[in-house]
C-alpha positions as CSV (number, residue, x, y, z in Angstrom):
1,X,84.4,45.9,124.5
2,X,84.5,48.9,127.0
3,X,88.2,49.7,126.2
4,X,87.2,49.8,122.6
5,X,84.6,52.4,123.1
6,X,86.8,54.5,125.4
7,X,89.5,54.5,122.5
8,X,87.0,55.7,120.1
9,X,85.7,58.3,122.1
10,X,89.0,59.7,123.0
11,X,89.9,59.7,119.3
12,X,86.7,61.6,118.4
13,X,87.1,63.9,121.2
14,X,90.9,64.7,120.0
15,X,89.6,65.3,116.4
16,X,86.6,67.5,117.4
17,X,89.0,69.6,119.7
18,X,91.7,69.9,116.9
19,X,88.9,70.9,114.2
20,X,87.9,73.4,116.8
21,X,91.4,75.0,117.3
22,X,91.9,75.1,113.7
23,X,90.6,78.6,112.7
24,X,89.7,79.7,109.3
25,X,91.7,82.4,108.0
26,X,88.8,84.7,108.3
27,X,88.4,84.3,112.0
28,X,92.1,85.2,112.4
29,X,92.9,88.3,114.6
30,X,94.5,90.8,112.1
31,X,95.0,93.7,114.7
32,X,98.7,95.0,114.7
33,X,100.2,97.6,117.3
34,X,102.1,100.3,115.0
35,X,104.7,101.8,117.0
36,X,106.4,105.1,115.9
37,X,109.9,105.4,117.3
38,X,111.5,107.5,114.5
39,X,111.6,110.9,116.0
40,X,109.3,112.3,113.3
41,X,105.5,112.3,113.4
42,X,103.7,109.8,111.1
43,X,101.2,111.9,109.2
44,X,99.8,109.1,106.9
45,X,99.7,105.1,107.1
46,X,98.5,102.7,104.6
47,X,98.0,98.9,104.7
48,X,97.1,97.0,101.4
49,X,96.6,93.4,101.1
50,X,98.6,91.5,98.7
51,X,95.6,91.2,96.3
52,X,95.4,94.8,95.6
53,X,97.6,97.2,93.4
54,X,96.9,100.2,95.3
55,X,97.5,101.8,98.7
56,X,93.9,102.5,99.3
57,X,93.0,105.0,101.8
58,X,95.1,106.8,104.6
59,X,94.2,104.7,107.8
60,X,95.0,107.6,110.0
61,X,92.7,109.9,108.3
62,X,92.9,113.2,109.9
63,X,95.1,111.8,112.8
64,X,98.8,111.6,113.0
65,X,101.0,109.3,115.1
66,X,103.8,111.2,116.9
67,X,107.0,109.7,117.8
68,X,106.9,107.7,120.8
69,X,103.1,106.7,120.5
70,X,101.3,103.7,119.0
71,X,98.1,102.6,117.4
72,X,96.4,99.4,117.0
73,X,95.1,98.9,113.5
74,X,92.8,96.2,112.5
75,X,93.6,94.9,109.0
76,X,90.4,92.8,108.6
77,X,89.4,94.2,105.2
78,X,86.9,91.3,104.5
79,X,89.1,89.7,101.9
80,X,90.6,86.9,104.1
81,X,94.4,88.1,103.4
82,X,97.0,87.9,105.9
83,X,99.8,89.3,104.0
84,X,99.9,93.1,103.7
85,X,102.2,96.0,102.6
86,X,102.7,98.8,104.9
87,X,103.5,102.5,103.8
88,X,104.3,105.1,106.3
89,X,104.6,108.9,105.7
90,X,106.4,111.2,107.9
91,X,106.2,114.9,108.4
92,X,109.6,115.3,106.8
93,X,108.2,113.7,103.6
94,X,110.1,110.6,104.0
95,X,108.0,107.4,103.1
96,X,108.8,104.0,104.4
97,X,107.4,100.9,102.8
98,X,107.4,97.4,104.1
99,X,106.3,94.4,102.0
100,X,105.0,91.1,102.9
101,X,103.9,91.6,106.5
102,X,101.8,88.7,108.0
103,X,99.1,90.5,110.0
104,X,97.6,87.3,111.4
105,X,100.8,86.6,113.1
106,X,102.4,90.0,113.7
107,X,101.3,91.3,117.0
108,X,103.5,94.7,116.7
109,X,105.3,96.4,113.9
110,X,107.9,99.2,115.1
111,X,109.1,102.0,113.0
112,X,112.6,103.2,114.2
């Protein structure tokens, strides 16, 4: 009888631990380090979730991101989305877009 209780306890403990480790999408870390290694200063940066049709606002605002530098951006916009599109605008006018980036899994994104 004791062996049966022990197996049930172990099964319940494992299930509880598994449930605790399975975080909802809203609790995932959406911080991504954006690295600029292009040789040009990034003057604008946009990140829009897959559920929107616009780029929203420039995340850098009045700041810029010089070449050789990085910035950590928290993409948690309250929607629960993990898939984002990025757009970087550089001082020479070039725009680089990258689509379908999973910010819940991506720790660093580098522009070269």
